[in-house]
C-alpha positions as CSV (number, residue, x, y, z in Angstrom):
1,M,-8.6,-13.0,-11.6
2,P,-5.4,-10.4,-11.3
3,V,-6.2,-7.5,-9.0
4,L,-3.1,-5.5,-10.8
5,V,-2.0,-5.7,-14.1
6,L,0.6,-3.3,-15.8
7,R,1.2,-4.0,-19.3
8,G,4.1,-2.1,-21.3
9,V,4.1,0.9,-18.7
10,S,6.6,3.2,-19.4
11,K,7.4,7.0,-17.8
12,R,9.5,9.7,-18.6
13,F,10.7,12.7,-16.7
14,D,11.2,14.6,-20.2
15,Q,11.9,13.8,-23.5
16,R,15.3,12.1,-23.1
17,R,14.7,10.6,-19.7
18,W,12.7,7.7,-19.0
19,V,12.0,6.7,-15.4
20,L,10.3,3.4,-16.3
21,R,10.5,1.7,-19.7
22,Q,8.0,-1.1,-20.8
23,V,7.1,-2.6,-17.3
24,S,4.6,-5.5,-17.3
25,L,3.6,-7.5,-14.1
26,Q,0.5,-8.7,-12.4
27,V,-0.3,-9.2,-9.2
28,E,-3.1,-12.1,-8.2
29,T,-5.9,-12.0,-5.8
30,G,-4.5,-13.1,-2.4
31,E,-0.6,-12.7,-3.8
32,R,2.1,-11.0,-1.9
33,V,4.7,-9.4,-4.0
34,V,7.7,-7.7,-3.0
35,L,9.4,-5.3,-5.6
36,I,13.3,-4.7,-5.0
37,G,15.8,-2.8,-7.0
38,E,18.4,-0.3,-6.8
39,S,17.5,3.3,-5.4
40,G,16.6,5.7,-8.3
41,V,15.3,2.8,-10.5
42,G,11.7,3.9,-10.4
43,K,10.4,1.7,-7.6
44,S,8.2,4.5,-5.9
45,S,7.1,5.8,-9.2
46,L,5.6,2.5,-10.3
47,L,3.6,2.6,-6.9
48,N,2.4,6.1,-7.8
49,L,1.4,4.8,-11.0
50,C,-0.5,1.6,-9.8
51,A,-2.4,4.3,-7.5
52,G,-3.8,6.6,-10.2
53,L,-1.5,9.4,-8.7
54,D,0.5,9.9,-11.9
55,V,-0.3,8.8,-15.5
56,P,2.2,6.5,-17.4
57,D,3.3,7.8,-20.9
58,E,2.7,4.5,-22.8
59,G,1.1,1.2,-21.6
60,E,-2.3,0.2,-19.5
61,I,-2.6,-0.2,-15.6
62,V,-5.8,-2.1,-14.5
63,V,-6.8,-2.2,-10.7
64,A,-9.6,-4.4,-9.2
65,G,-10.8,-4.7,-12.9
66,R,-10.9,-1.2,-13.7
67,P,-8.7,0.2,-16.5
68,L,-7.0,3.5,-15.3
69,H,-6.8,5.1,-18.4
70,G,-8.7,8.0,-19.2
71,L,-10.5,8.2,-15.8
72,D,-10.7,11.8,-14.1
73,D,-9.7,12.6,-10.9
74,T,-12.9,11.8,-9.3
75,A,-13.1,8.6,-10.8
76,L,-9.4,7.7,-9.8
77,A,-9.9,9.2,-6.4
78,A,-12.9,6.4,-6.3
79,V,-10.9,3.7,-7.2
80,R,-8.2,4.7,-4.8
81,R,-10.8,4.8,-1.8
82,R,-12.5,1.7,-2.6
83,S,-9.9,-0.9,-4.0
84,L,-6.7,0.4,-2.6
85,G,-4.7,0.6,1.1
86,F,-1.6,2.5,1.5
87,V,1.5,2.2,4.1
88,F,4.4,4.4,3.9
89,Q,7.6,4.8,5.4
90,A,6.3,8.1,6.9
91,F,3.1,7.1,8.8
92,H,1.0,10.0,7.7
93,L,-1.4,9.7,10.6
94,I,-3.2,13.0,11.6
95,P,-1.9,14.2,14.9
96,H,-4.9,15.9,16.6
97,L,-7.2,12.9,15.7
98,Q,-7.4,9.8,18.4
99,L,-6.2,6.6,16.8
100,W,-9.6,5.2,16.0
101,Q,-10.4,8.6,14.3
102,N,-7.3,8.0,12.2
103,V,-8.5,4.5,11.3
104,A,-11.9,5.3,10.8
105,L,-11.1,8.1,7.7
106,P,-11.3,5.5,4.7
107,L,-14.4,4.3,5.9
108,L,-16.2,7.8,6.4
109,L,-14.6,8.6,2.8
110,I,-16.6,5.9,1.3
111,G,-19.6,6.7,2.7
112,A,-20.0,4.8,6.1
113,D,-21.9,6.2,9.1
114,E,-19.9,7.6,11.9
115,A,-20.9,4.8,14.5
116,S,-20.2,2.2,12.2
117,A,-16.7,3.8,11.4
118,R,-16.1,4.0,14.9
119,E,-16.9,-0.1,15.5
120,N,-14.7,-1.2,12.9
121,A,-11.9,1.1,13.5
122,R,-12.0,0.0,17.1
123,A,-12.1,-3.5,15.8
124,M,-9.3,-3.1,13.6
125,L,-6.9,-1.7,16.2
126,D,-8.0,-4.7,18.3
127,E,-6.5,-6.8,15.5
128,V,-3.3,-5.0,15.4
129,G,-2.6,-5.1,19.3
130,L,-3.9,-1.5,20.1
131,G,-7.3,-1.7,21.0
132,E,-6.6,-0.5,24.5
133,R,-4.8,2.7,22.7
134,A,-7.8,3.6,20.5
135,D,-8.7,7.0,22.2
136,S,-4.7,7.9,22.4
137,L,-3.0,10.6,20.0
138,P,-0.4,9.3,17.6
139,G,2.3,11.2,19.3
140,E,1.9,9.1,22.3
141,L,3.0,5.9,20.6
142,S,6.4,4.7,19.6
143,G,7.1,4.5,16.0
144,G,6.5,0.6,15.7
145,E,3.1,1.2,17.2
146,Q,2.6,3.8,14.9
147,Q,3.0,1.8,12.0
148,R,0.6,-0.5,13.0
149,V,-2.2,2.0,13.3
150,A,-1.0,2.9,9.6
151,L,-1.4,-0.6,9.0
152,A,-5.2,-0.8,10.5
153,R,-5.9,2.3,8.3
154,A,-4.8,0.6,5.4
155,L,-6.8,-2.6,5.9
156,V,-10.1,-1.4,7.7
157,H,-12.2,-0.7,4.5
158,R,-11.0,-4.2,2.9
159,P,-9.3,-2.7,0.0
160,A,-8.3,-5.3,-2.9
161,L,-4.7,-4.3,-3.0
162,I,-2.3,-3.0,-0.5
163,L,0.4,-0.7,-2.0
164,A,3.5,-0.5,0.4
165,D,6.4,1.9,-0.1
166,E,9.3,0.9,2.2
167,P,6.7,0.4,5.3
168,T,9.6,-0.4,8.0
169,G,12.4,2.2,6.5
170,N,11.9,4.4,9.8
171,L,11.9,1.5,12.5
172,D,14.6,-0.5,14.2
173,P,15.2,-4.0,12.7
174,Q,13.2,-6.1,15.5
175,T,10.5,-3.7,15.5
176,A,10.6,-3.8,11.4
177,A,10.5,-7.4,11.1
178,A,7.5,-7.8,13.5
179,A,5.5,-5.0,11.6
180,T,6.5,-6.9,8.4
181,N,5.2,-10.3,9.6
182,L,2.0,-8.4,11.1
183,L,1.6,-6.9,7.6
184,A,1.9,-10.3,6.0
185,E,-0.6,-12.0,8.4
186,Q,-3.2,-9.3,8.1
187,V,-3.1,-9.3,4.2
188,R,-3.4,-13.4,4.4
189,T,-6.1,-13.1,6.6
190,R,-8.1,-10.6,4.4
191,S,-7.5,-12.2,1.4
192,A,-6.1,-8.9,0.1
193,S,-3.3,-8.5,-2.2
194,L,0.0,-6.7,-1.4
195,L,2.6,-5.1,-3.7
196,M,5.5,-4.0,-1.4
197,V,8.5,-1.7,-2.2
198,T,11.1,-2.8,0.2
199,H,14.6,-3.8,1.3
200,S,13.8,-6.0,4.3
201,A,14.8,-9.5,4.0
202,Q,12.2,-10.3,6.4
203,A,9.5,-9.2,3.8
204,E,11.1,-11.4,1.1
205,R,10.6,-14.3,3.3
206,N,7.1,-13.4,3.7
207,A,6.3,-13.1,-0.2
208,D,4.6,-15.4,-2.4
209,R,7.0,-13.6,-5.1
210,V,10.1,-11.1,-5.1
211,L,10.6,-9.2,-8.5
212,R,13.5,-7.0,-9.3
213,L,13.0,-3.6,-10.9
214,T,15.6,-3.0,-13.5
215,P,16.1,-0.2,-16.2
216,E,14.9,-2.9,-18.5
217,G,11.9,-3.8,-16.8
218,V,10.7,-6.3,-14.0
219,V,12.4,-9.6,-13.6
220,P,12.4,-12.3,-10.9
221,A,14.5,-11.8,-8.4
């Protein structure tokens, strides 16, 4: 069963300018898909639609078996909290919270008690190699370490689908390659699916499929 389905999805900025036209794709359970394309073609807009942060003008989006069309803000937030994990170019860690507290946030948002959230967050930090830094603040870490924390936060609640938007764009090439490998490994270990927008050749090598977004839609790269 696919974890993400887009059927004929279109989005426009105004009556004359379309950012996406008739995009159809699906991501299977456990599949790692990389999406590439020219700057400005709408890759980030597509991820926002998949996350329910924006609404298509045409077409249908289904996440983990749940059609997003017609859901109110509360229902969309519930889909994001339970079914999706997010990794971005900017790490979006909360600077005054310790690492384990940052990672625990998705668990608390779906109703986990604090003791369980703390235990699972620390275990997740162990998996990304930062268990000994669990009580540190984000500002005490390097960029690569902060991205590993962001990855831990995205995976800790075991989402069906990870959406990643240029997750290594702020990292040097060596650190970016390590982060990309870690993301692929963790997604595979947890039987999650991945849709990643990136220019990283390493990410393409780790993918099951590479797709190219064009003004005419999505095509194999």
